[in-house]
C-alpha positions, -999 to +999 in steps of 0.1 A: +000+001+000+026+028+012+041+022-026+010+033-043+011+066-041+046+073-051+037+052-081+005+075-085+029+106-086+054+088-108+029+080-132+017+115-133+050+131-139+056+108-167+023+120-180+031+154-176+065+154-192+048+137-227+021+166-224+051+190-224+068+175-251+038+168-274+030+206-267+067+213-277+061+190-306+032+209-316+047+243-314+075+236-336+054+218-365+035+251-358+065+271-366+074+247-395+040+249-413+039+290-407+073+289-429+066+299-462+085+284-492+075+294-525+061+271-550+076+266-583+070+294-608+060+318-580+069+336-550+046+356-530+052+392-524+046+416-495+049+456-501+076+469-478+050+486-458+036+451-449+070+438-441+078+465-414+098+485-439+097+522-447+090+524-484+107+555-490+138+543-474+138+513-493+136+527-524+164+547-517+185+517-511+175+503-539+182+535-561+220+539-543+223+502-557+215+513-593+236+542-592+264+521-580+263+492-610+298+477-618+317+498-645+331+470-665+318+460-697+290+442-701+300+417-725+320+393-703+345+380-727+357+413-729+353+417-693+373+387-684+397+395-708+404+430-699+408+417-662+422+387-660+438+384-694+459+413-686+473+399-657+476+364-670+489+372-704+500+337-713+474+313-696+443+342-697+423+327-729+391+317-721+383+282-729+344+281-712+310+300-727+305+336-717+275+358-721+265+395-721+250+405-689+221+422-680+222+458-656+221+458-621+193+436-607+179+422-574+156+408-551+151+414-515+133+390-495+120+391-458+109+367-437+099+347-473+082+370-491+097+397-522+095+426-504+112+445-535+126+437-572+149+461-594+164+456-626+161+425-651+161+393-625+150+373-653+186+374-670+202+342-671+236+355-667+270+342-660+273+337-617+312+331-621+324+326-579+289+319-569+294+287-588+320+272-561+286+272-534+269+250-556+301+230-561+305+226-527+270+218-519+273+186-543+303+179-525+281+181-491+251+158-507+284+132-511+291+137-479+257+133-463+251+100-485+283+086-470+301+086-504+327+105-487+331+095-455+355+124-438+363+155-453+395+147-439+403+122-456+426+121-486+411+128-516+436+104-533+417+076-516+387+081-537+404+086-570+417+061-595+446+071-618+448+095-647+410+110-641+413+136-668+431+142-697+461+114-698+486+139-684+466+147-656+471+124-618+457+144-596+472+133-562+499+112-573+530+135-564+543+136-530+533+173-528+495+166-540+492+135-520+481+145-485+459+167-497+419+163-483+385+176-490+389+201-462+421+218-482+403+215-516+371+232-495+387+258-480+410+267-508+443+258-486+454+228-507+478+243-525+473+219-553+504+220-580+499+209-617+483+215-649+443+210-655+424+215-686+457+236-700+458+256-669+489+254-647+480+265-609+500+291-613+481+305-640+450+322-617+462+358-600+500+354-603+523+376-585+560+387-587+578+385-618+564+364-646+596+342-649+592+331-614+558+322-615+565+283-620+586+282-594+569+298-568+571+290-531+551+257-520+530+256-489+523+225-471+485+215-482+463+230-452+484+257-442+479+283-469+448+300-481+448+310-517+418+316-539+429+296-572+403+285-597+426+260-610+422+241-577+387+243-576+382+227-608+403+197-594+377+199-567+351+196-597+370+169-610+373+148-577+334+153-573+323+140-604+347+109-598+328+102-564+293+108-585+304+095-614+274+111-628+279+150-642+271+174-613+246+196-632+222+167-630+229+161-593+223+195-583+192+191-603+177+162-590+187+168-554+182+205-550+172+226-579+141+206-583+130+203-550+133+239-542+113+248-573+141+259-590+130+271-633+145+248-658+166+277-674+198+275-654+230+257-671+260+249-655+292+249-678+327+237-683+351+241-706+352+230-742+383+205-737+368+197-699+355+160-712+364+126-699+351+094-700+334+077-671+319+045-670+315+044-707+300+077-710+311+110-722+309+136-696+318+171-690+336+180-658+321+215-649+340+244-637+339+262-606+340+299-616+340+321-648+375+329-648+381+315-682+343+314-691+319+287-679+303+284-648+264+286-634+244+308-661+213+314-637+187+342-632+184+360-599+151+342-589+168+309-590+195+320-567+172+338-544+160+304-541+192+288-534+200+314-508+169+310-495+171+272-490+202+280-467+184+310-449+157+278-439+190+260-427+188+235-457+154+226-453+124+232-478+090+228-466+090+190-450+121+180-471+159+184-454+178+190-481+210+198-469+222+190-441+223+214-410+257+193-399+272+202-434+260+240-432+277+241-402+310+229-413+307+256-444+300+281-419+332+277-400+365+297-406+394+279-415+426+282-394+443+304-419+412+324-431+391+338-405+366+353-427+360+319-451+342+289-446+343+262-474+340+276-511+323+302-513+310+313-482+323+344-469+321+350-435+315+388-415+338+375-390+344+405-365+316+425-391+351+432-414+334+427-447+305+440-442+303+465-411+268+475-416+254+439-414+254+410-384+286+390-376+262+360-382+254+370-420+272+350-450+273+361-487+280+339-518+302+358-539+313+361-576+329+385-596+310+411-614+297+415-583+269+389-581+259+386-543+237+365-525+234+378-487+222+357-460+210+371-428+194+350-401+194+375-375+168+399-394+152+367-413+165+387-450+176+375-481+193+398-508+202+388-542+219+417-561+239+414-591+264+435-611+269+459-580+302+480-578+334+469-560+342+488-526+320+496-498+289+498-518+277+464-511+282+474-475+264+508-477+236+492-500+228+463-468+236+493-447+206+510-460+180+482-465+184+473-429+181+508-418+152+510-440+130+489-413+112+502-388+124+482-358+158+465-363+173+438-341+200+442-325+230+425-348+252+401-330 
């Protein structure tokens, strides 16, 4: 008899705990259900005033952006020749497609609703190095699936010999053998060699030209250096792991589930074709340095950015693992404002003083910008804005247009 009250109390506590758990689950489900995800071919709009923005100040922010379009030629072949080609006289030739871009354009999305649009947002333009974020996402999917067991694994262990042209053995040399997936993702691999006719030192060379091939070497993982040849090594390695074209993986696993259009294209080079499993496949590029890369409009870029604003989730589907996003957002040891390619972090608010330190940008030449701000539930796509502090001023003006601005951290 004495045990009965104790048992009764124990049962009551367990029931209470289950009820609290149920309430918590229902609340979480309610939050998830209330989160808006745009259906394919449509995106709900809201006026700035309805979203809590001062319409006049928001329009002033947009006018500022429009007054600061990048001055480079809109013809991207000409723009690349005038920029990279001038610095890389021997190896600056374009081997991938280019296009003439639209003028400055963009979208502002707050709490899932489009509150502003400006310029030709339907123009399918080169996105340059934003392509790297699509590439690292596809690598992340391979990691999620267990195709890559650990990003600290040596990439050589996943590769056959001579995976590209006959003269390419990506990781056979003593210097390249220790390179890991982490190194390639963080641009700290210091991979040396020639891929698709481009030697590693051809990208942004420094010093006297006669010294370029004899540049100093760094232990893989010890030195950050932005380099498109090495990003293309990552793309070729990822192709070997997936054993199917990376654009196909991206379409099936990401772009179709988030309702992207059928208009985007991910290009490689005219000489970046290999034979894999008896099939002729193109290894895509990680940017537009020599042409190629992701050609996409602002609306599809916004969907891609919105996926990460929602922590890799789209409606009831977890498309990109939160663990992968956490890894991508973690700064590297040699560069504290860069995560995985091409996650630009706002560590210490150095890059964007007007934005929260937690904000992230995917960036490409031109500039092509996808701005992700969890603190303010804000997504901005702006394309072809001038370099310098124009981006920071534009974002600052958008944030200042909010009638109530949460404290940044």
